[in-house]
C-alpha positions as CSV (number, residue, x, y, z in Angstrom):
1,X,225.7,-8.4,60.2
2,X,226.3,-10.1,63.6
3,X,228.6,-13.2,63.2
4,X,225.9,-15.4,64.7
5,X,223.4,-14.3,62.0
6,X,226.0,-15.0,59.3
7,X,226.8,-18.4,60.8
8,X,223.1,-19.3,61.0
9,X,222.5,-18.2,57.4
10,X,225.5,-20.1,56.1
11,X,224.7,-23.3,58.0
12,X,221.0,-23.1,56.8
13,X,222.0,-22.6,53.2
14,X,224.6,-25.4,53.4
15,X,222.1,-27.7,55.1
16,X,219.5,-27.1,52.3
17,X,222.2,-27.9,49.8
18,X,222.8,-31.3,51.5
19,X,219.0,-31.9,51.9
20,X,218.5,-31.2,48.2
21,X,220.7,-34.1,47.3
22,X,218.6,-36.4,49.5
23,X,215.5,-35.4,47.4
24,X,217.3,-35.9,44.0
25,X,218.2,-32.3,43.3
26,X,221.7,-31.0,43.1
27,X,223.6,-29.1,45.9
28,X,223.6,-25.8,43.9
29,X,219.8,-25.8,43.7
30,X,219.5,-26.4,47.4
31,X,221.9,-23.6,48.2
32,X,220.2,-21.2,45.8
33,X,216.8,-22.0,47.3
34,X,218.3,-21.6,50.8
35,X,219.9,-18.3,49.9
36,X,216.6,-16.9,48.5
37,X,214.6,-18.3,51.4
38,X,216.9,-16.7,54.0
39,X,216.9,-13.3,52.2
40,X,214.2,-10.8,53.2
41,X,214.8,-9.0,49.9
42,X,214.6,-10.3,46.3
43,X,218.0,-11.3,44.8
44,X,219.4,-11.0,41.3
45,X,221.3,-13.6,39.4
46,X,224.5,-11.5,40.1
47,X,223.7,-11.4,43.9
48,X,223.2,-15.2,43.9
49,X,226.4,-15.9,41.9
50,X,228.5,-13.6,44.0
51,X,227.0,-14.7,47.3
52,X,227.5,-18.5,46.6
53,X,230.7,-18.0,44.6
54,X,229.4,-19.9,41.6
55,X,229.1,-19.0,37.9
56,X,226.2,-16.8,36.7
57,X,225.5,-19.5,34.1
58,X,225.1,-22.2,36.8
59,X,222.8,-19.8,38.8
60,X,220.7,-19.0,35.7
61,X,220.3,-22.7,34.7
62,X,219.4,-23.8,38.2
63,X,217.1,-20.9,38.8
64,X,215.1,-21.9,35.7
65,X,214.7,-25.4,37.3
66,X,213.7,-23.9,40.7
67,X,211.1,-21.8,38.9
68,X,209.7,-24.9,37.1
69,X,209.4,-26.7,40.4
70,X,207.6,-23.6,41.9
71,X,210.3,-23.2,44.5
72,X,211.2,-19.7,43.3
73,X,209.5,-16.9,41.5
74,X,210.7,-13.9,39.5
75,X,210.1,-10.7,41.4
76,X,209.8,-7.3,39.7
77,X,211.9,-4.6,41.3
78,X,210.9,-1.0,40.3
79,X,213.5,0.7,38.2
80,X,215.6,-2.4,37.7
81,X,216.2,-4.3,34.4
82,X,217.8,-7.3,36.1
83,X,215.7,-10.3,37.0
84,X,215.2,-10.7,40.7
85,X,213.9,-13.8,42.5
86,X,212.3,-14.7,45.8
87,X,211.8,-18.2,47.3
88,X,208.4,-19.8,47.7
89,X,208.4,-19.8,51.5
90,X,205.4,-22.0,52.0
91,X,207.2,-25.4,52.5
92,X,203.9,-27.3,52.1
93,X,203.4,-25.6,48.7
94,X,207.0,-26.6,47.7
95,X,206.3,-30.2,48.8
96,X,203.0,-30.2,46.9
97,X,204.7,-28.8,43.8
98,X,207.5,-31.4,43.8
99,X,205.2,-34.3,44.7
100,X,202.7,-33.2,42.2
101,X,205.0,-33.0,39.2
102,X,207.7,-35.5,39.9
103,X,206.5,-38.3,42.2
104,X,202.9,-38.4,40.8
105,X,204.4,-38.8,37.3
106,X,206.6,-41.6,38.4
107,X,203.7,-43.4,40.2
108,X,201.5,-43.1,37.1
109,X,204.3,-44.4,34.9
110,X,204.9,-47.4,37.2
111,X,201.2,-48.3,37.1
112,X,201.2,-48.1,33.3
113,X,204.3,-50.3,33.0
114,X,202.8,-52.8,35.4
115,X,199.5,-52.8,33.5
116,X,201.3,-53.3,30.2
117,X,203.2,-56.2,31.8
118,X,200.0,-57.9,33.0
119,X,198.4,-57.5,29.5
120,X,201.5,-59.0,27.9
121,X,201.5,-62.0,30.2
122,X,197.8,-62.6,29.6
123,X,198.2,-62.3,25.8
124,X,201.1,-64.8,25.8
125,X,199.4,-67.2,28.2
126,X,198.1,-69.6,25.5
127,X,201.6,-69.9,23.9
128,X,203.3,-70.8,27.2
129,X,204.4,-74.2,28.4
130,X,203.1,-75.5,31.7
131,X,206.4,-74.5,33.3
132,X,206.3,-71.0,31.8
133,X,202.6,-70.6,32.8
134,X,203.6,-71.3,36.4
135,X,206.3,-68.7,36.2
136,X,203.9,-66.2,34.6
137,X,201.4,-66.8,37.4
138,X,204.3,-66.1,39.9
139,X,205.0,-62.9,37.9
140,X,201.3,-61.9,38.0
141,X,201.2,-62.4,41.8
142,X,204.3,-60.1,42.2
143,X,203.0,-57.5,39.8
144,X,199.7,-57.5,41.6
145,X,201.4,-56.7,44.8
146,X,203.4,-53.9,43.1
147,X,200.2,-52.5,41.6
148,X,198.5,-52.5,45.0
149,X,201.5,-50.6,46.5
150,X,201.6,-48.0,43.7
151,X,197.8,-47.6,43.9
152,X,198.1,-46.8,47.6
153,X,200.9,-44.4,46.8
154,X,198.8,-42.7,44.2
155,X,195.9,-42.3,46.7
156,X,198.3,-40.9,49.3
157,X,199.7,-38.4,46.8
158,X,196.1,-37.4,45.7
159,X,195.2,-36.9,49.4
160,X,198.2,-34.7,50.0
161,X,197.9,-32.8,46.7
162,X,194.1,-32.8,46.4
163,X,193.5,-29.4,48.0
164,X,195.6,-26.4,49.0
165,X,194.5,-26.5,52.6
166,X,194.0,-30.1,53.4
167,X,196.1,-29.8,56.6
168,X,195.7,-27.2,59.4
169,X,199.0,-25.4,58.9
170,X,198.1,-22.8,61.5
171,X,198.2,-25.5,64.1
172,X,202.0,-25.9,63.6
173,X,203.9,-24.0,66.2
174,X,206.5,-21.5,64.9
175,X,209.5,-20.4,66.9
176,X,209.2,-16.8,68.0
177,X,212.2,-14.7,68.9
178,X,211.4,-12.2,71.6
């Protein structure tokens, strides 16, 4: 392989490792995903472990997580008993998978916690002193602002995740090498 191709591959894989940390994943998951994404052929656990110089156990554990997030899929290779994998190359699908399972869950949980807090304050209202009622009113105002924020976040996630083709992805220009 030409040295420039090797350098581009390595820098892309390393960059995805760094980017993974930004999104709350570990470096190994990012590098595994990058390696799969940059490979035109399916790769086995052994291929991944040898290529990234990490243990097969780490590869296996992180590949299960990548599969759960919909970032990689097992790929059957005729005549092979080993498991092979390929990356989900549709970045919008990867984003929808992650947002749909992780962020949506966190937004729903935040709304539940805030709703429970409102109910608790309203239930305790008759037991509070005048001073405590003033503080409870302040809390309710702040919680109301938070609820509004998380409701907007939930609507935004639902808009992004609502349909598989909500954006015109063909309108995005791709780099062509001639």
